[in-house]
C-alpha positions as CSV (number, residue, x, y, z in Angstrom):
1,X,117.1,138.5,130.3
2,X,116.8,138.0,126.0
3,X,115.9,134.4,126.1
4,X,113.7,134.9,129.2
5,X,111.5,137.2,126.9
6,X,112.1,134.8,123.6
7,X,110.6,131.2,125.7
8,X,107.8,133.8,127.6
9,X,107.1,135.1,123.7
10,X,106.9,131.2,122.3
11,X,105.1,130.2,125.3
12,X,102.4,132.5,124.5
13,X,102.1,131.9,120.9
14,X,102.0,128.0,121.5
15,X,99.4,128.3,123.7
16,X,97.4,130.5,121.2
17,X,97.8,127.7,118.7
18,X,97.1,124.9,121.1
19,X,93.8,127.1,122.1
20,X,92.9,127.9,118.5
21,X,93.2,124.0,117.4
22,X,89.4,122.5,117.7
23,X,89.2,119.6,119.4
24,X,88.6,115.8,117.5
25,X,86.7,115.0,121.0
26,X,84.2,117.6,120.1
27,X,82.7,115.3,117.1
28,X,82.4,112.3,118.9
29,X,78.8,111.4,119.9
30,X,75.7,109.8,117.8
31,X,73.9,111.6,114.9
32,X,70.7,110.3,113.3
33,X,68.6,111.5,110.6
34,X,65.3,111.9,110.5
35,X,63.1,108.7,109.3
36,X,62.3,109.4,105.8
37,X,60.0,106.4,103.9
38,X,60.9,103.8,107.0
39,X,64.7,104.6,106.4
40,X,66.7,106.2,109.6
41,X,70.3,106.6,109.5
42,X,72.9,106.7,112.6
43,X,76.4,107.8,112.7
44,X,78.1,107.0,116.1
45,X,81.8,108.2,116.0
46,X,84.4,107.2,118.8
47,X,86.9,109.4,120.5
48,X,89.4,107.3,118.6
49,X,88.8,107.6,115.5
50,X,86.5,104.9,114.8
51,X,82.9,104.6,114.6
52,X,79.8,103.2,112.8
53,X,77.2,104.0,110.1
54,X,73.9,102.4,110.4
55,X,70.6,102.1,108.0
56,X,68.4,100.7,109.8
57,X,70.0,97.3,111.0
58,X,72.8,97.3,108.8
59,X,76.2,98.7,109.8
60,X,79.4,99.3,108.8
61,X,82.3,100.5,110.3
62,X,83.9,103.5,109.7
63,X,87.2,105.2,110.6
64,X,86.7,109.4,110.5
65,X,89.1,111.9,110.5
66,X,88.9,115.5,110.3
67,X,90.1,117.4,107.2
68,X,89.8,120.8,105.8
69,X,86.9,121.7,107.7
70,X,84.6,118.9,107.5
71,X,84.8,114.6,108.5
72,X,86.0,112.6,106.3
73,X,83.8,108.9,106.7
74,X,86.3,106.2,105.3
75,X,83.9,102.9,105.1
76,X,85.9,99.3,105.2
77,X,84.7,98.9,101.5
78,X,87.0,101.8,100.5
79,X,84.6,104.6,99.6
80,X,84.8,107.7,101.5
81,X,82.0,110.3,102.8
82,X,82.5,113.4,103.4
83,X,80.2,114.9,105.9
84,X,80.2,119.0,106.3
85,X,79.0,120.2,109.5
86,X,76.3,123.0,110.0
87,X,74.8,124.6,113.0
88,X,78.2,124.7,115.2
89,X,78.6,120.6,115.0
90,X,75.4,120.2,116.1
91,X,74.6,119.1,112.5
92,X,76.2,117.0,109.8
93,X,75.5,117.2,105.9
94,X,76.6,113.9,104.2
95,X,76.4,113.7,100.6
96,X,75.6,110.4,99.7
97,X,76.6,109.7,96.0
98,X,73.4,109.1,94.0
99,X,71.1,109.9,96.8
100,X,71.7,113.6,97.2
101,X,72.5,114.5,100.8
102,X,71.2,113.6,104.4
103,X,71.2,115.7,107.4
104,X,72.0,113.7,110.5
105,X,71.4,115.3,114.1
106,X,74.0,115.5,116.6
107,X,71.5,113.4,119.9
108,X,74.3,112.7,122.0
109,X,77.9,113.1,122.8
């Protein structure tokens, strides 16, 4: 009887931990910046951790990973951009070294 109760307690704890963990799938989708001075930034995040960073017609592949409550975008050339979620993951604020922050709004899943 004690062993069955122990299993039930562990199953409940495991279920709570599993439900509390945020799914990486909620981050996937397409994000766009407002067009500023004729330039638009688009970020596409795929569920497999790959993505594409586009500035107008130039694109760069990225790998992305959720880390410390933010998205870390690993650019193919070796750099890392950090995107902070806002508005319950509907907007990302991406810090661009030397240029400030860009707000990207989620437009599709």
